[in-house]
C-alpha positions as CSV (number, residue, x, y, z in Angstrom):
1,M,-2.4,4.6,11.3
2,I,0.4,5.0,8.7
3,P,3.9,4.4,10.2
4,S,5.8,7.6,10.6
5,T,8.7,6.1,8.6
6,V,6.4,5.8,5.6
7,L,4.6,9.1,6.2
8,H,7.9,11.1,6.4
9,D,9.8,9.2,3.6
10,P,10.7,11.8,1.0
11,E,11.2,9.1,-1.6
12,L,7.6,8.1,-1.5
13,S,5.0,10.1,-3.5
14,S,1.9,11.4,-1.8
15,K,-0.1,8.9,-3.9
16,E,2.1,6.0,-2.7
17,K,1.6,7.1,0.9
18,V,-2.2,7.3,0.5
19,L,-2.4,3.9,-1.3
20,Y,-0.2,2.3,1.4
21,A,-2.6,3.7,4.1
22,L,-5.6,2.4,2.1
23,L,-4.0,-1.0,1.9
24,L,-3.4,-1.0,5.7
25,S,-7.1,-0.1,6.2
26,Y,-8.1,-3.1,4.1
27,A,-5.6,-5.4,5.8
28,W,-6.9,-4.6,9.2
29,H,-10.3,-5.9,8.0
30,N,-8.9,-9.0,6.4
31,N,-5.2,-9.8,6.4
32,E,-5.4,-12.0,3.3
33,R,-7.8,-10.2,1.0
34,F,-6.7,-7.8,-1.6
35,P,-9.6,-5.3,-2.3
36,G,-9.1,-5.4,-6.1
37,Y,-8.0,-2.8,-8.5
38,D,-11.4,-1.4,-9.1
39,A,-12.1,-0.8,-5.4
40,L,-8.7,0.8,-4.9
41,A,-9.1,3.0,-8.0
42,R,-12.6,4.1,-6.8
43,D,-11.3,4.8,-3.3
44,M,-8.4,6.9,-4.6
45,G,-10.3,8.7,-7.4
46,L,-8.0,7.2,-10.0
47,D,-8.1,4.8,-12.9
48,V,-7.0,1.2,-12.5
49,Q,-3.8,1.7,-14.5
50,S,-2.7,4.5,-12.2
51,V,-3.3,2.3,-9.1
52,K,-1.2,-0.5,-10.7
53,W,1.7,1.9,-11.3
54,I,1.5,3.1,-7.7
55,L,1.5,-0.5,-6.4
56,L,4.7,-1.0,-8.4
57,G,6.2,1.9,-6.6
58,L,5.3,0.4,-3.3
59,I,6.9,-2.9,-4.4
60,H,10.0,-0.9,-5.5
61,H,10.2,0.7,-2.1
62,E,9.8,-2.8,-0.5
63,L,6.7,-1.8,1.4
64,I,4.6,-4.6,-0.2
65,T,5.2,-7.8,-2.1
66,K,3.3,-9.5,-4.9
67,D,3.2,-13.2,-5.4
68,D,2.7,-15.2,-8.6
69,Q,-1.1,-15.2,-8.1
70,D,-1.3,-11.4,-7.9
71,L,-1.8,-11.4,-4.1
72,Y,-0.3,-8.4,-2.5
73,R,1.1,-8.5,1.0
74,I,2.1,-5.7,3.3
75,K,5.6,-6.2,4.6
76,R,6.0,-5.9,8.3
77,L,8.1,-2.9,9.2
78,T,10.4,-3.2,12.1
79,G,12.1,-0.6,14.3
80,L,9.3,1.9,14.0
81,A,8.8,4.7,16.4
82,S,5.1,4.4,15.8
83,G,3.0,2.4,13.4
84,V,1.3,-0.9,12.9
């Protein structure tokens, strides 16, 4: 379930919202494993470079972080009416 604060955020593009939801679905399976650019691109019907740009947007909006080893982490959102 995508948090309502993310779903209704007018500053996020529809692709950013979909990728965020996709990352949540992977995180619920394994909190530490990033599915990889190829898998995300395939799931979204996009090329890898597009997925990387969308990930940068999610970092910019402070919904995810990326460490020095290219591991992405979903930031815990607080104060949500509904969500994860």
